[in-house]
C-alpha positions as CSV (number, residue, x, y, z in Angstrom):
1,X,0.0,0.0,0.0
2,X,1.2,3.6,-0.6
3,X,2.5,5.4,2.4
4,X,-0.5,7.7,2.4
5,X,-2.9,4.8,2.5
6,X,-2.1,4.0,6.2
7,X,-3.4,4.9,9.6
8,X,-1.4,4.2,12.8
9,X,-2.2,2.8,16.2
10,X,0.1,2.6,19.2
11,X,0.5,2.1,23.0
12,X,3.1,4.8,23.8
13,X,5.9,2.2,23.4
14,X,5.5,1.3,19.7
15,X,3.4,2.0,16.7
16,X,1.8,-0.2,14.0
17,X,0.9,0.9,10.5
18,X,-2.4,-0.4,9.1
19,X,-3.2,0.0,5.4
20,X,-6.7,0.8,4.1
21,X,-6.9,-2.7,2.8
22,X,-6.7,-4.1,6.4
23,X,-3.0,-5.1,6.3
24,X,-0.9,-4.4,9.3
25,X,2.4,-4.0,7.4
26,X,4.7,-2.3,9.9
27,X,5.3,-3.2,13.6
28,X,8.5,-3.1,15.7
29,X,8.0,-4.9,19.0
30,X,8.2,-4.4,21.9
31,X,9.5,-0.8,21.3
32,X,9.8,1.8,18.5
33,X,13.5,0.9,17.8
34,X,13.2,-2.9,18.2
35,X,13.6,-5.0,15.1
36,X,10.5,-5.3,13.0
37,X,8.0,-8.2,13.3
38,X,5.9,-7.0,10.3
39,X,7.6,-5.0,7.6
40,X,5.7,-5.7,4.4
41,X,5.8,-2.0,3.6
42,X,9.5,-2.5,3.0
43,X,9.2,-5.8,1.3
44,X,5.8,-7.5,0.5
45,X,7.4,-11.0,0.2
46,X,10.0,-11.1,3.0
47,X,8.9,-8.4,5.4
48,X,5.9,-10.1,7.0
49,X,2.3,-9.0,7.4
50,X,-0.9,-9.4,9.4
51,X,-3.8,-9.1,7.0
52,X,-7.6,-9.2,7.6
53,X,-9.5,-8.4,4.4
54,X,-12.8,-9.4,2.8
55,X,-13.3,-11.9,0.0
56,X,-13.7,-11.4,-2.8
57,X,-11.4,-8.5,-3.7
58,X,-12.8,-5.3,-5.2
59,X,-14.7,-4.1,-2.2
60,X,-15.1,-0.4,-1.4
61,X,-13.0,0.6,1.6
62,X,-13.1,3.5,4.0
63,X,-10.7,4.1,6.9
64,X,-11.1,6.6,9.7
65,X,-10.3,7.2,13.3
66,X,-12.9,6.9,16.0
67,X,-13.4,10.5,16.9
68,X,-10.8,12.1,19.2
69,X,-8.9,8.8,19.6
70,X,-6.1,6.7,18.0
71,X,-8.5,3.8,17.5
72,X,-8.5,3.0,13.8
73,X,-11.6,1.7,11.9
74,X,-11.4,0.3,8.4
75,X,-14.9,-0.3,6.9
76,X,-15.6,-2.6,4.0
77,X,-18.6,-2.2,1.7
78,X,-19.8,-5.1,-0.7
79,X,-23.0,-6.0,-2.4
80,X,-23.6,-8.6,0.3
81,X,-22.9,-6.6,3.4
82,X,-21.0,-4.1,5.4
83,X,-18.1,-5.1,7.6
84,X,-15.6,-3.2,9.7
85,X,-12.2,-3.9,11.2
86,X,-11.3,-2.0,14.5
87,X,-7.6,-1.9,15.3
88,X,-6.0,-0.5,18.5
89,X,-3.5,-1.2,21.3
90,X,-5.3,-1.2,24.6
91,X,-4.6,1.7,27.0
92,X,-6.2,2.8,30.2
93,X,-7.5,-0.6,31.1
94,X,-9.6,-0.6,34.3
95,X,-8.5,-2.7,37.3
96,X,-4.9,-3.2,36.2
97,X,-1.8,-1.3,37.0
98,X,0.0,0.2,34.0
99,X,3.1,-2.0,34.3
100,X,1.0,-5.2,34.8
101,X,-1.3,-4.6,31.7
102,X,-0.6,-7.1,29.0
103,X,0.5,-5.4,25.8
104,X,-1.3,-6.5,22.7
105,X,-2.4,-5.5,19.3
106,X,-6.1,-6.1,19.1
107,X,-8.0,-6.5,15.8
108,X,-11.7,-7.0,15.9
109,X,-13.7,-7.6,12.7
110,X,-17.5,-7.7,12.6
111,X,-20.3,-7.6,10.1
112,X,-22.7,-4.7,10.5
113,X,-25.1,-5.8,7.7
114,X,-25.6,-8.9,5.6
115,X,-22.9,-11.7,5.3
116,X,-19.3,-11.4,4.5
117,X,-16.3,-13.8,4.1
118,X,-12.9,-12.7,5.3
119,X,-9.3,-13.9,4.9
120,X,-6.8,-13.6,7.7
121,X,-3.1,-14.1,7.3
122,X,-0.5,-13.7,10.1
123,X,3.0,-14.1,8.7
124,X,5.5,-12.6,11.1
125,X,9.1,-12.1,9.9
126,X,11.2,-11.5,13.0
127,X,14.3,-9.2,13.1
128,X,13.6,-7.5,9.8
129,X,12.9,-10.9,8.2
130,X,16.4,-12.2,9.0
131,X,15.4,-14.6,11.8
132,X,13.6,-17.9,11.2
133,X,10.7,-18.9,13.5
134,X,8.7,-21.9,14.4
135,X,4.9,-21.8,14.1
136,X,2.8,-24.0,16.3
137,X,-1.0,-24.3,16.6
138,X,-2.0,-24.3,20.2
139,X,-5.4,-24.4,22.0
140,X,-6.9,-20.9,21.5
141,X,-4.6,-19.8,18.6
142,X,-1.0,-20.1,17.5
143,X,2.5,-19.3,18.7
144,X,5.5,-18.0,16.8
145,X,8.9,-18.6,18.3
146,X,12.1,-17.0,17.2
147,X,15.5,-16.7,18.8
148,X,14.9,-13.1,20.0
149,X,11.2,-12.8,20.4
150,X,8.1,-15.0,20.6
151,X,4.5,-14.0,20.0
152,X,1.1,-15.6,20.4
153,X,-2.0,-15.0,18.3
154,X,-5.1,-15.8,20.2
155,X,-8.6,-16.2,18.6
156,X,-11.7,-18.4,18.6
157,X,-11.4,-18.7,14.8
158,X,-9.9,-22.0,13.6
159,X,-6.4,-21.5,12.1
160,X,-4.5,-23.3,9.4
161,X,-0.7,-23.6,9.7
162,X,1.6,-22.7,6.9
163,X,5.4,-22.4,6.5
164,X,5.4,-18.6,7.2
165,X,2.7,-18.5,9.8
166,X,-1.1,-19.1,9.9
167,X,-4.0,-18.4,7.6
168,X,-7.7,-18.8,7.8
169,X,-11.0,-18.1,6.0
170,X,-14.1,-17.4,8.0
171,X,-17.6,-16.1,7.4
172,X,-19.6,-13.7,9.6
173,X,-23.3,-12.9,9.6
174,X,-24.9,-9.6,10.7
175,X,-24.0,-8.9,14.3
176,X,-21.2,-11.5,14.5
177,X,-17.6,-10.7,15.2
178,X,-14.2,-12.3,15.3
179,X,-11.3,-11.1,17.5
180,X,-7.6,-11.5,17.0
181,X,-5.0,-10.6,19.7
182,X,-1.3,-10.6,19.3
183,X,0.8,-10.7,22.5
184,X,4.3,-11.3,23.5
185,X,5.2,-14.9,24.7
186,X,4.6,-18.4,23.5
187,X,2.6,-20.4,26.0
188,X,1.5,-24.0,25.4
189,X,-2.1,-22.8,25.3
190,X,-3.8,-19.4,25.1
191,X,-7.5,-20.2,25.7
192,X,-7.5,-17.9,28.8
193,X,-6.4,-14.9,26.7
194,X,-8.9,-15.4,23.8
195,X,-11.2,-12.4,23.7
196,X,-14.9,-12.6,23.4
197,X,-16.9,-9.8,21.8
198,X,-17.7,-8.5,25.2
199,X,-14.1,-8.5,26.5
200,X,-12.9,-6.8,23.3
201,X,-15.7,-4.3,23.6
202,X,-14.6,-3.4,27.1
203,X,-11.0,-2.9,26.0
204,X,-12.3,-0.8,23.1
205,X,-14.3,1.4,25.4
206,X,-11.4,1.8,27.9
207,X,-9.0,2.8,25.1
208,X,-11.5,5.3,23.6
209,X,-12.0,6.7,27.0
210,X,-8.2,7.0,27.6
211,X,-7.6,9.0,24.4
212,X,-10.6,11.2,25.0
213,X,-9.5,12.0,28.5
214,X,-6.0,12.8,27.3
215,X,-7.2,15.0,24.5
216,X,-9.6,16.9,26.8
217,X,-6.5,18.6,28.3
218,X,-5.9,20.4,25.0
219,X,-6.4,24.2,25.5
220,X,-6.6,25.0,21.7
221,X,-10.0,26.3,20.8
222,X,-9.3,28.1,17.5
223,X,-9.8,27.3,13.8
224,X,-8.9,24.0,12.3
225,X,-9.3,22.3,15.7
226,X,-9.8,18.9,14.2
227,X,-6.4,19.0,12.4
228,X,-4.7,20.3,15.5
229,X,-6.3,17.6,17.6
230,X,-5.2,14.9,15.2
231,X,-1.7,16.3,15.1
232,X,-1.6,16.3,18.9
233,X,-2.8,12.7,19.0
234,X,-0.1,11.7,16.4
235,X,2.6,13.4,18.5
236,X,1.4,11.6,21.7
237,X,1.8,8.3,19.8
238,X,5.4,9.1,19.2
239,X,6.2,9.5,22.9
240,X,7.8,6.6,24.8
241,X,5.9,6.7,28.1
242,X,8.5,4.8,30.3
243,X,11.2,7.5,29.7
244,X,9.5,10.6,28.3
245,X,11.5,10.3,25.0
246,X,10.0,11.4,21.8
247,X,10.9,9.7,18.5
248,X,11.1,11.6,15.2
249,X,8.9,9.0,13.4
250,X,8.0,5.3,14.0
251,X,9.3,4.0,10.7
252,X,12.6,3.5,8.9
253,X,13.7,3.6,5.2
254,X,10.5,5.0,3.7
255,X,12.1,6.9,0.9
256,X,12.4,10.7,0.5
257,X,13.0,10.2,-3.2
258,X,10.8,7.6,-5.1
259,X,12.9,4.5,-5.8
260,X,16.0,6.3,-4.6
261,X,18.6,6.0,-1.8
262,X,17.4,8.7,0.6
263,X,16.1,6.1,3.0
264,X,16.8,6.7,6.7
265,X,15.9,5.3,10.1
266,X,13.9,7.8,12.2
267,X,12.9,5.7,15.2
268,X,15.2,7.6,17.5
269,X,15.2,10.8,19.6
270,X,16.5,13.8,17.7
271,X,17.1,16.5,20.3
272,X,16.0,19.0,17.6
273,X,12.7,17.3,16.8
274,X,11.9,16.5,20.4
275,X,12.6,20.1,21.5
276,X,10.3,21.4,18.8
277,X,7.7,18.9,20.0
278,X,7.9,20.2,23.5
279,X,7.1,23.7,22.2
280,X,4.0,22.3,20.4
281,X,2.8,20.5,23.5
282,X,3.3,23.6,25.6
283,X,1.4,25.7,23.1
284,X,-1.8,23.7,23.5
285,X,-1.7,22.7,27.1
286,X,0.1,19.4,27.4
287,X,2.6,20.2,30.1
288,X,2.9,16.7,31.4
289,X,4.5,15.4,28.1
290,X,6.8,18.5,28.1
291,X,7.9,17.8,31.6
292,X,8.6,14.1,31.0
293,X,10.9,15.0,28.1
294,X,12.6,17.6,30.2
295,X,13.4,14.9,32.8
296,X,14.8,12.7,30.0
297,X,16.9,15.6,28.7
298,X,18.3,16.4,32.1
299,X,19.4,12.8,32.5
300,X,21.3,13.0,29.2
301,X,23.0,16.2,30.2
302,X,23.9,14.8,33.6
303,X,25.6,11.7,32.2
304,X,27.7,13.8,29.7
305,X,31.5,13.7,30.3
306,X,33.2,17.1,31.0
307,X,33.7,19.2,27.9
308,X,31.9,16.7,25.7
309,X,29.2,17.8,23.2
310,X,25.7,16.3,23.3
311,X,24.9,13.7,20.7
312,X,22.3,15.0,18.3
313,X,20.2,11.8,18.6
314,X,19.7,9.0,21.1
315,X,17.9,5.7,21.4
316,X,14.7,5.9,23.4
317,X,16.4,4.6,26.5
318,X,19.1,7.3,26.2
319,X,21.8,5.0,24.9
320,X,23.8,5.5,21.7
321,X,22.0,5.0,18.4
322,X,23.2,1.8,16.7
323,X,25.5,2.0,13.7
324,X,23.9,2.4,10.3
325,X,23.3,-1.0,8.6
326,X,22.0,-1.9,5.2
327,X,19.4,-4.7,4.9
328,X,20.2,-5.9,1.4
329,X,17.8,-8.8,1.6
330,X,14.8,-6.4,1.6
331,X,13.6,-4.9,-1.7
332,X,12.6,-1.6,-0.2
333,X,9.4,0.5,-0.4
334,X,8.7,0.8,-4.2
335,X,12.1,-0.6,-4.9
336,X,13.9,2.2,-2.9
337,X,17.1,0.7,-1.7
338,X,19.1,0.3,0.4
339,X,16.9,-0.3,3.4
340,X,18.7,1.2,6.3
341,X,18.4,0.7,10.1
342,X,20.5,2.6,12.6
343,X,21.7,6.1,11.6
344,X,25.2,7.2,10.8
345,X,24.1,10.9,11.2
346,X,24.4,10.2,15.0
347,X,28.1,10.8,14.6
348,X,27.7,14.2,12.9
349,X,28.2,17.6,14.4
350,X,25.0,19.6,14.2
351,X,25.5,22.8,16.2
352,X,21.9,23.9,15.8
353,X,20.6,21.3,18.4
354,X,21.8,23.6,21.3
355,X,19.5,26.4,20.2
356,X,16.5,24.2,19.9
357,X,17.3,22.6,23.2
358,X,17.8,25.9,25.1
359,X,14.7,27.4,23.6
360,X,12.6,24.5,24.7
361,X,14.1,24.6,28.2
362,X,13.5,28.4,28.4
363,X,9.8,27.9,27.3
364,X,9.3,25.0,29.7
365,X,10.7,27.1,32.6
366,X,8.3,29.9,31.6
367,X,5.1,27.9,30.7
368,X,5.7,24.5,32.4
369,X,7.6,24.4,35.7
370,X,10.8,26.1,37.0
371,X,14.0,24.0,36.2
372,X,16.3,23.0,39.0
373,X,19.7,24.4,39.8
374,X,21.4,21.1,39.1
375,X,19.8,21.1,35.6
376,X,21.0,24.7,35.1
377,X,24.6,23.7,36.0
378,X,24.5,21.1,33.2
379,X,23.0,23.6,30.7
380,X,25.5,26.2,31.7
381,X,28.3,23.8,30.8
382,X,26.7,23.2,27.3
383,X,26.4,26.9,26.7
384,X,30.0,27.4,27.5
385,X,30.8,24.6,25.0
386,X,28.8,26.5,22.4
387,X,30.7,29.6,23.1
388,X,33.9,27.7,22.4
389,X,32.8,25.9,19.2
390,X,30.2,28.1,17.4
391,X,32.7,29.1,14.7
392,X,33.2,25.6,13.5
393,X,31.8,24.0,10.4
394,X,29.0,21.4,10.8
395,X,26.7,19.1,8.9
396,X,23.6,21.3,9.7
397,X,20.0,20.6,10.3
398,X,19.5,18.6,7.1
399,X,22.3,16.2,7.9
400,X,24.2,16.6,4.6
401,X,26.7,14.0,3.8
402,X,28.8,16.2,1.4
403,X,31.0,17.7,4.0
404,X,30.8,20.3,6.8
405,X,30.1,24.0,6.1
406,X,29.3,27.2,7.9
407,X,25.6,26.8,7.8
408,X,23.7,30.0,8.5
409,X,20.9,28.2,10.4
410,X,23.5,26.5,12.6
411,X,25.1,29.8,13.5
412,X,21.7,31.3,14.2
413,X,20.7,28.5,16.6
414,X,24.0,29.0,18.4
415,X,22.9,32.6,18.9
416,X,19.5,31.2,20.2
417,X,21.3,28.9,22.6
418,X,23.3,31.8,24.1
419,X,20.4,34.2,24.0
420,X,18.0,31.9,25.8
421,X,20.7,31.0,28.4
422,X,21.1,34.7,29.2
423,X,17.4,35.2,29.4
424,X,17.0,32.2,31.7
425,X,19.9,33.2,33.9
426,X,18.4,36.7,34.3
427,X,14.8,35.4,34.8
428,X,15.9,33.0,37.6
429,X,19.0,34.9,38.8
430,X,21.1,31.9,38.0
431,X,24.9,32.3,38.2
432,X,26.6,32.6,34.7
433,X,29.4,34.1,32.8
434,X,27.2,36.9,31.5
435,X,29.9,39.1,30.2
436,X,31.3,36.3,28.0
437,X,27.9,35.1,26.9
438,X,26.8,38.6,25.9
439,X,30.0,39.1,23.9
440,X,29.6,35.8,22.1
441,X,25.9,36.4,21.3
442,X,26.7,39.7,19.7
443,X,29.6,38.3,17.8
444,X,27.4,35.5,16.3
445,X,24.8,38.1,15.3
446,X,27.3,40.3,13.5
447,X,28.9,37.3,11.9
448,X,25.6,36.1,10.4
449,X,24.7,39.5,9.1
450,X,28.0,40.0,7.4
451,X,28.6,36.5,6.0
452,X,25.1,35.0,5.8
453,X,23.5,37.7,3.8
454,X,23.8,37.8,0.0
455,X,23.6,41.2,-1.6
456,X,23.3,39.6,-5.0
457,X,20.3,37.4,-4.0
458,X,18.9,39.9,-1.5
459,X,18.4,37.0,0.9
460,X,20.0,35.0,3.7
461,X,21.8,32.1,2.1
462,X,22.4,28.5,3.2
463,X,26.0,28.7,4.1
464,X,28.8,31.2,4.1
465,X,30.2,31.6,0.6
466,X,27.4,29.5,-0.8
467,X,24.5,31.3,-2.6
468,X,21.8,28.6,-2.3
469,X,18.7,29.3,-0.4
470,X,17.7,27.3,2.6
471,X,14.1,27.1,4.1
472,X,15.5,26.7,7.6
473,X,16.2,30.4,7.5
474,X,12.5,30.9,7.7
475,X,12.9,30.4,11.4
476,X,14.8,33.7,11.9
477,X,11.7,35.7,13.0
478,X,10.2,32.6,14.8
479,X,13.1,32.5,17.2
480,X,13.3,36.3,17.4
481,X,16.7,36.5,15.7
482,X,15.2,39.2,13.4
483,X,12.0,41.1,13.4
484,X,9.5,39.5,11.0
485,X,9.3,42.9,9.2
486,X,13.0,43.6,9.0
487,X,13.7,44.5,5.4
488,X,16.3,41.7,5.0
489,X,13.7,39.2,6.3
490,X,11.0,40.4,4.0
491,X,13.4,40.3,1.1
492,X,14.4,36.7,2.1
493,X,10.7,35.7,2.2
494,X,10.2,37.2,-1.2
495,X,13.1,35.2,-2.6
496,X,12.0,31.9,-1.1
497,X,8.4,32.3,-2.3
498,X,9.5,32.3,-5.9
499,X,9.2,29.0,-7.8
500,X,12.3,26.9,-8.3
501,X,12.5,27.9,-11.9
502,X,13.1,31.4,-10.7
503,X,15.6,30.5,-8.1
504,X,13.1,30.1,-5.2
505,X,11.9,27.2,-3.1
506,X,8.1,27.3,-3.3
507,X,5.8,25.4,-5.6
508,X,2.2,26.5,-5.1
509,X,2.9,27.2,-1.5
510,X,4.7,23.9,-0.9
511,X,8.3,24.5,0.0
512,X,11.5,22.5,-0.8
513,X,14.0,22.6,2.0
514,X,16.8,23.5,-0.4
515,X,17.8,23.1,-4.0
516,X,19.3,19.6,-4.0
517,X,21.4,20.3,-7.1
518,X,22.9,23.5,-5.7
519,X,23.5,22.2,-2.1
520,X,25.8,19.3,-2.9
521,X,24.4,17.3,0.0
522,X,26.4,14.2,-1.0
523,X,23.3,12.1,-1.7
524,X,22.0,11.4,-5.2
525,X,18.4,11.9,-6.2
526,X,15.7,14.5,-5.9
527,X,13.1,14.9,-3.2
528,X,9.6,16.3,-2.7
529,X,8.6,19.4,-0.9
530,X,9.3,19.4,2.8
531,X,6.0,19.6,4.8
532,X,7.7,21.2,7.8
533,X,9.1,24.0,5.7
534,X,5.6,24.7,4.2
535,X,4.3,25.3,7.6
536,X,7.3,27.4,8.5
537,X,6.5,29.6,5.5
538,X,2.9,30.0,6.8
539,X,4.2,31.1,10.2
540,X,6.8,33.5,8.8
541,X,4.3,35.2,6.6
542,X,1.8,35.3,9.4
543,X,4.3,37.2,11.6
544,X,5.3,39.5,8.7
545,X,1.6,40.4,7.9
546,X,1.7,43.3,10.4
547,X,3.7,45.1,7.7
548,X,2.3,43.4,4.6
549,X,-1.4,42.9,5.1
550,X,-1.9,40.7,2.1
551,X,0.4,38.1,3.7
552,X,-2.2,37.1,6.3
553,X,-4.8,35.9,3.8
554,X,-2.1,34.3,1.6
555,X,-0.7,32.5,4.7
556,X,-4.2,31.2,5.5
557,X,-4.6,29.9,1.9
558,X,-1.2,28.1,2.0
559,X,-2.1,26.6,5.4
560,X,-5.5,25.4,4.2
561,X,-4.0,24.1,1.0
562,X,-1.5,22.1,3.0
563,X,-4.4,20.5,4.9
564,X,-5.4,19.0,1.6
565,X,-2.1,17.1,1.4
566,X,-2.8,15.2,4.7
567,X,-3.9,11.7,4.1
568,X,-7.4,10.4,4.6
569,X,-7.0,10.2,8.4
570,X,-5.2,13.5,8.8
571,X,-1.6,12.3,8.9
572,X,1.5,13.5,7.2
573,X,4.7,11.9,6.1
574,X,7.9,14.0,5.9
575,X,7.5,15.2,2.3
576,X,4.9,15.6,-0.4
577,X,6.1,14.2,-3.8
578,X,5.7,15.7,-7.2
579,X,2.5,13.7,-7.8
580,X,1.1,14.7,-4.3
581,X,2.1,11.3,-2.8
582,X,3.5,11.0,0.7
583,X,7.3,10.5,0.9
584,X,9.6,9.8,3.8
585,X,9.0,8.3,7.2
586,X,5.4,8.4,8.5
587,X,3.9,9.9,10.5
588,X,6.5,12.7,10.9
589,X,6.7,14.5,14.2
590,X,8.2,17.6,12.6
591,X,5.3,18.1,10.3
592,X,2.6,17.7,12.9
593,X,4.3,20.0,15.5
594,X,4.8,22.7,12.8
595,X,1.1,22.4,11.9
596,X,0.2,23.0,15.5
597,X,2.5,26.0,15.8
598,X,1.4,27.6,12.5
599,X,-2.3,27.0,13.3
600,X,-1.9,28.6,16.8
601,X,-0.2,31.7,15.5
602,X,-2.3,32.1,12.3
603,X,-5.5,31.7,14.3
604,X,-4.3,34.3,16.9
605,X,-3.4,36.8,14.1
606,X,-6.8,36.3,12.4
607,X,-8.6,37.1,15.6
608,X,-12.1,36.1,16.4
609,X,-13.4,37.4,13.2
610,X,-13.3,35.5,9.9
């Protein structure tokens, strides 16, 4: 199935993708960054899948979320009847402590009208399809045993064993249902865990109730509330509840370039992405999630050796990201190879992370809860490190593999890091080397204005001595580096809003992050427009509208046009392809947090009127 033909379910530890045809074709278990059990989205033959679909083929399908939840419904329409598949991972179960609650993927299919026949296939492929497993039919279902992990499928439906797993065909009449539950472990019998319609209904109601209780804390009441709520629910799915970590996306190797090699593993915690997510959560009232990540972040700072830089990304438990590895036995999504797990960018130098980190801490201290002195001591050490190293070249926000440069965005975020540290120290009267920090902050500002501005292009450029544009510079007014109506910023906006054929980055309001041909990023192939950057453009134009009134209406049109590029359940991947297709890992935290931020600020600027 195409990337955009999926919804996602999760339990705040992992996420599964479910296609609109009823196929669960991506699941890493037990955690986001564990090896996959089902990965048919990366290889239909070797990846493994868990399919429940009507017979015969050719039915009309409709997929949607139960309102205000992450419970996914796939409905099937045929001439003989109407059936629906409800997928979720139970949360908020009554009468059980959180750590004692059995984790499971629950799939319930029922017929609403008429009679329908269904086909079920559960073909796991452990460890990205590299490990063999033994399938065994047991009372109440089937077990799958591999060297690393064992799973049990429990159901009242009679199963047939095959080499890859189990398959069955069953028929349901109006009002009848069949339930399939996938849990960890491989007991000799699982009759005691087989769900009836009643027990699955109780779990369904508890899970619906959990998500609605969580969403009720949202303070956003403006326009486009449904899209903001869906983005908040998507971001919550990307949080790892045991530690407070926030992953960039729950998938790996979904290509940024159709059939190309821009295939990366995003199942880790990027400090940048997570810090931006904290901002989005705080904006709409979710202080608990922001606080949980702050505690995770403080632990990373505390364990850092003296004078050592932060890593730009971590595993969800705070450990080092595994080395990048190519899985050459998998064919890749749409033939996009190589399939990669792990991420070599973890060893890069990306100076901008300190700015995003300090900005999120500053905002949390202001809108969440005051930070501790011990946390401040760790942060102070990081700011001193930035003062020592801001003049170095780095790989930048886009993680180029073509060599280090003096990226303007990286310099600007070093300025943000020092600026927010000064503000925080003054706000809380924390001890700091204010004289040095003030001098460094001013030096960075002057450096950017002298070397990061192109008189020829009348715009801020991507890197010193390099005339290409970079959409990351749209953040200049958002982080208060420049006024949104500064002539240089307005001129930069004008340059970026031009189409690529005229040297700009915008295509009908959709924004490329940079010109891949001019950037020399060290990676072959072209990509789609970057959804994050499109929402950044909306926010930059919204803020600039105080001096250019026409910008406000245009920003609204771009924002609402972008909503049309969400998929059928309101989710976004990283990029939008040239044919409007979703590209890159899915769903992408950066896209959804940027949607929340731009909606918040655009709605505020529009006011209560229309």
